[in-house]
C-alpha positions, 0 to 999 in steps of 0.5 A: 850605633855600634856593631851588634854584640858578638856574645851573650844575648838575654831574652826576658819572658814578660809573662813569667818574668824569667830571663834566659841567656844565650851565648850568641845571637844565632843561638837566641834566634834558633831557640826563640820561635818567630811566632812568639817574637811577632806576638810581642812579650819577648824582648831581646837585650845585648850583654850590656843590657841595650835593647835588640830589635827583631827584624822579620825578612819573612813574617810569622803567620797564623793560618786560622782556617787550618790552625797552623802557623809559620815562624817566619825568619827574623834577625836582630838589630840594635834597638831603642827603648828601655835597657834590661836594667831599666826593665828589671829594676826601674 
């Protein structure tokens, strides 16, 4: 697998079927809460449509006794699976 993309990251919200574009991986991570990522339904894609996989160094956690949560800490790595084009048009 090649290096991570340096620009353009797409995030597909599978609930609303909306696509958001960010200029960098860092911006995409900053704007996408870890809890949403951990719950699924927020796939990331590189500019060429290839999948990116979140990797948590600190897990997102829900604390039901206090009704609070933490977003954890994650990064993005090259992933496997369906491309953005396949998801949208396949």
